[in-house]
N, C-alpha and C positions, 0 to 999 in steps of 0.2 A: 816208539809206542808203534808208526805201520807193525816192522817188523815183528813188536813181541804182539798185536791182531791176529795177525797175519795165520801164525804158528797156531792158536787156537782157529783161525779160520780150515787151516787146509785138514787139521784132525779129523771138522768135527765133516768136511766134504767126504772123510774119510770111512766115517762112519756112516753112515750119510746114505752114501751111498750102495752100501753093505746091507744096513736097513731099509730100503728102496726095492730094488729087489725078490726079498727075499716075497716068496708067493703069502700072499692069500687076501680076503675079502673083498679086498678093494681089485686089488687083480684078476683076480674072478669079474665083478661085476667090469671092470673097464670092456674084456674079453668079451664075455657076452654082448651087453651094449655092442661092440661094432660089429663082434658076428654075426649077429640077429639082426638090424637095424647096418648096420653101413657102415663106415667111418666117422663120421658126422655125430651119430652117437655116438661109440667110443666119448668124440672126441669130448661129446659134453656130461655123459660118466664120470672123465677127468679132472674135466674143467668144478662138475661138485664133490670132489673127491677133494682137490682142490683149494677151492673155494672152504672145504668144510677146516682141511688141515690151518688156512693164513687163520680166519676165529679162533680155534685153537693157541696158534698160536701168539697173536697178540692178545687172548685169553691171559698164557704166561706169561706173558713181556710185563702184561699187567698186575698182578700177583692173584687173580682170579681163578687161576687155576690152580694155588690153593688151598682155602677154602669147599673145592673138590675133595683136594684133597685130605683133608682133613676133615671130612662132613661126614661122618654113612649115612648120614640121612639122604644127604644129596647123591656121592655114593651110589646106592640102589636104588634110587628111586630114576635114574638118566640109567643104568642100567640096566635096568630093567623094562623101562622100557624101549630100549638097542638091543637083545635078548628077544624082544617079545617080537618085534620088525622085523628083526633078520628070519626068525623062527619062520613066520607070518609069509613072507615072499619064502620061502623056502619050502614052504609047505604047497606052497600053493603051487610052484614051475614042476616037482616029482610029483602032484597028482593031479592034476593037468597041462603037459609039455605041450607043443606046436606040432606043427607035422607040419607045415607050410608055414617062410617067412611073406612078408611084403600085402595082404589080404584082406586088401578093402574094410575094412568098417560104416560101420552105418553110414555115417556125415561124411563116407567118399575120399577118405582119407590111407593112409593104408598104415600099417606097421611102422615105417620104415620112420617116417615121418612122426606119428606117433610118440612114436620110442624115444626121437631126442631131447626134449622136454620130460620121461617118463626118466630118462639117466642120466639127466642133470639132478631129479628134484630125491632123484634115488640116492644115488652118491654120493648127493650135502649128507643127509636124511642118516645115512649107514656113519659115515664121520661124527658128527652131533649128536650122535644119540650113545657115544661109547665115549664113555665114561676116560677110559682107560689111553686114548689118543689126547689130550687135554692130562692125565699126572701126566704121561711120556712126555710131554713136552714138561713138563715143570722139570721132571725129577732130570731131562735129559739135557736142557740149552744150558742149563746153571755150569753143567758141568767145565764149559767152551769161550764163555765169556773169563775176559783180562782182567783183575783183579778192578784193575786203573781203566778197565773200561765203561760210559757210561747199560746201565743193567739192562734197562727200557731197549731200550735202544739193537744194543750187538743184537740183546736175544730174540729182538723184533727184524734181524739182518738175514742171524739164523731161519729162522721159523719162513723167509722168503728163497732160500740159499736150498730147501725140504722143498719148498711147497717148482724151487723150479726144475730140482732133480726128481723127481718124479715128473713132472709133464710131461719132460729129454724120457726117460722112462718109459711109461703110454704112450709113449707119439711111438715109439718103434713094438709097441705092442702092439697098437692099428696097425702101425702098416705091414708089421707079418701076417694079417688076418685079410690081409686084398689082396692074392695068390689064391686066394685058398679058398675065395667064396664061392668060384662055384663049388668044391666041395662041401663047406659050411653049410649052403643049401640042400641043399638032402630032404628027403626027409624022419630018414632016420637018419641024421646027426644034427637037424633040428632038434629032436625029441630027445635023442641021448645026451647034448647041448646042454637043455634046460635042465631036467631030470639030475645030470655031474649037477651044475652050480648049484641045483636047491637042491643039493646034500650039501652043496662048502658052505653056500648059507649056515647048515642048518646047523652041519657042525660048528660054525663059528661063531654062529647064536646058544648054543649048549659051553661053548668056553664063553662066551661071554657071560654067560646064564650064572656060574659056576664061580665066574673071577673075583681077585682078592683088590683091594687098594694099592699092596703092594709090590 
């Protein structure tokens, strides 16, 4: 029984590793958060993203994402909200890029400090407002669940493994931004980073807006 379950696990880990390192909006969000507001903000963005993945993974294990996959209205509504969210984030970064980091706000705090909460929230919402993540889990996880295994329990295990791999990958990305802090904080680089990230968010917002359930 144990050996029968290990083979699907290894296959899933191999597939999940490839999917995890494939660049996407999550990668852009973690890199920007870490580069703009420091490693702690990057960790916060990563935590928000992983929390969203856990919610979708649990929903897939319980069969709730099957409802989303079968309901055009629910899919379209969530897809529209996610697309608008990404487009607004992207447009703001493009139109009003910053020229400096860690500037004190009216409350006497710095952008680095306030950026932690924003990064956590944005990471979570970016995942939760993307129905493609839920449908991905609903269609991807069952392929690696052994026939004799408990479907819900094994699906949760797979989702947990994916979250762990994602956390490790984001940790590596965040670590890479630390030696580059001096370069990243230059005004021109700050502006270009914001605008580039904004373009990525807009591109993924458009992609989500035209996405289909399949």
